[in-house]
Structure formats: structure tokens, C-alpha cells
N, C-alpha and C positions, 0 to 999 in steps of 0.2 A: 538388496538394500536400496532404499530410496532416500535421496538427499536433495532438497531444494534450497538454493541460495537466492535470497531476495535483496534487492537494493532499493530503498525508498529514498527519493531525492527531491529537493525543492527549496523554497525559502523558509527561514525561521518564521513561525507563526501559522504555517499551513497544516500543522498537526502531523508532520512527518514522523516524529518520534512516537507519538501516540498511536499512529497506524501501525508502526513497526512493533510496538509493544503489544498491541491487540493481536497481530499475527502470531507473535511468539506465544502468548497465552493460549491462543486457539490451538497451536501445536502441542503445548503442554497438556491441554485438556484431552487432546487426541493421543496422549501417552507417547509423544515423540520426544526426542532429545532436541534441545533448543539452545540457540545462542542469539543474543540481542546486543548489538553494539552501536550506541548513538554517536553521532559526530556533528558538531555545529560550530560555526564561526563565532567569534567573540561578540558580534553585534546582536545575537539572538534574533529578535523579530526583524525580518527583512534581510538578514544575512543568510549564508548558505546553511543548509541542514541536510544530513543524510543519516540513514540508519541501515545497518546490515543485520539481516535476520537469516539464520540457518535453521531449517527444520529437517530432522533426519531420524531414521530408524536406528542409527548407531551413534555412539558418543561423538560429539563435535570436537575435533582436535584444535581448531583455530577459529576465532570469531571473525576473522578477516574475510570479506567477500571481494575478490578481485575479478572474478568472472561470473557475474550474476546469471542465474537461470531466468530470473524475473526482475525486470527493471520497472519501477513505478516513477515516472518523471512528471513532476507537478509544475515545472517551469522550463523555459527554453534553455537556460544555461545548464540545467541538469541533463536534459536530453543531449545537448551538444557535447557535454563532457563524458557521459557514460554510454551512449549508444554503441560505440565501437567495442566496449568491454563485454557486452552481453554475449553469453555462450551461443555458439551456432545451434539453432533449433530452439533457442530460448524465446521468451515472450516479453514484449514491451507494452506497458499501459501508459497512455499519454493523456494528460488533462488537456483536451483539445480546445477548451475555452481560452487557456493561457498560452498554448503552443500552436502557432499557425502553420508550422511546416510539417511535412510528412517525414516519417522515418525513411532513411535512405537505403537501409539494408533490405535484402530480399531473402535472407536466410534465417529470419526470425518471424514469429507471429506478432502482429501489432493490433492493439485495440485502442481506438480513439473514443474517449468518454468525455463529454463536456461537463465534467464534475463540478466545476465552479459555477457554471450557469445553472445546472440542475439544483445545486445547493441554494443558490440565490432564488430561483423560481419557486422553491419549496419552503422558503422562509427559514432556512438554516444555513446562512452564509458562511459559517465557520466549519462546515462539515463536508467539504469536497473530498477530504481525505477518506472519510468513511464511505462516501458514495463510490469512490474508486475501489475501496476494500471490498464492498459488496459485489462489484463487478468482477474483481479478481477471484473471489471465492466461487462465484457462479461459473466462470470460465474454467476454473480448476476442479469443478464438480465437488466443492467442499462447503457449500452453503447449506447448513442445517441449523434451523432456528435455535435448537436447544444448546448446541455448543457455542453458537454465536452469542447468545444471551449470556451464557456462563462466562465466556471470555470478556464480554463487555463489563460484567460485574467486577472483574478483576482490575480493569483499567480505568473505569469511571469511579473516581473517589467518592467516599460517603458524603463529602461536602457538596458534591455535584450530582447526587443521586437522581435529581430531577432531570438530568441529561441522558439517563439510561434509555428512556423510550425514544427520544429524538435521535439518538445515535443508532438505535435499532431501525428506526424508520429510514434513516440515511442509508444504512446497509441494504435494506430492502429495495430502495429506489435504485441503487447501483446494480443489485442482482436482477432487477426487472428491466434495466435499460437495454434497449435494442439499438445497435449501432445504425446511425442514419447513413444511407448509401447515396 
């Protein structure tokens, strides 16, 4: 049995819930059992936002993620708050544009992706979340264009259908990113 618990965390307006919903749909398309639980402060944009996603081969008993296997930290307060909660042997993805400190643990894998800078440099300043998602899928050997596109079609509303291609481009930028040493 395989179960992966994800925790996406950052400020409201960074697309935390969107990225989590994309991950959940990607799991559904892969015929997995899925749970998606959003959480955000009353401020919305600029406030705290997090999203718990569980993708499993078995039914998910509880949507609560207290020991994530994968942490996606898009701001420093999120890394400070959740770093210690990540399961031993887990993985942490850090938006290194907005977080200038290194992960202090040595019992987890860490990927530093300057997602916000890459988004800005590529003329898609609101898509750092999807650049990180592309990198996550690559690291987890789960980036296949067909399922990625199918999942995107589920989360990009018909009203914003013009954003489908730019989201796919952001995912590809993340998948192609090589960490600078």
C-alpha cells in the first residue's frame, strides 16, 4: 500500500489551494484515493493558507495531515512552522526566492526552487505554485504530460480556459529546473 501525505503552505494569494487541488486531481486521474482539505486565515490574500492532500492506494480515513511526507513551503513562516512536522525520510520543497534560510534537518530530502523568480522571469508572476508543482512531479517521477494536462483541465475553470497553456508551461519550467549548486 502506498500513501503520500502532502502539506502545501504559504500566504493567501500564492495559489496554495489551487496547487493542492491540482495534486488531488492528478491523484484521481491516476485512480488513487484522494483527500483535499483547504485551510486559510480570515484575511485571504496575505493571510496564511495551507492545504492538506492525501493520495493513497487505499481509502483515506482522515483528511488531516499532521506528519506530512511532502512539505511545500512557499514562505518563511510556513517553513518555520511545519519543518519539524515532516516525517523522517520525507521531502521538503522550498520557494528559495522567498525563503533565504536552509532547512535545518538532515533526515529529509530538500529541494530549493526559486519558483517566484522563475515565474517572474517567465512573465507568469502568479504561477510560482505551479512551477513548484512541476518540480515536485519531476522529483517524484510522476510528470507525464497527458495526466498533467487532464488534471489542469479539472482545476482551471472554463472562465479562465486561456490560462490552461500558461499553467502547463509553468509546470514544465518546474519540471525542467535544475537546482543551482
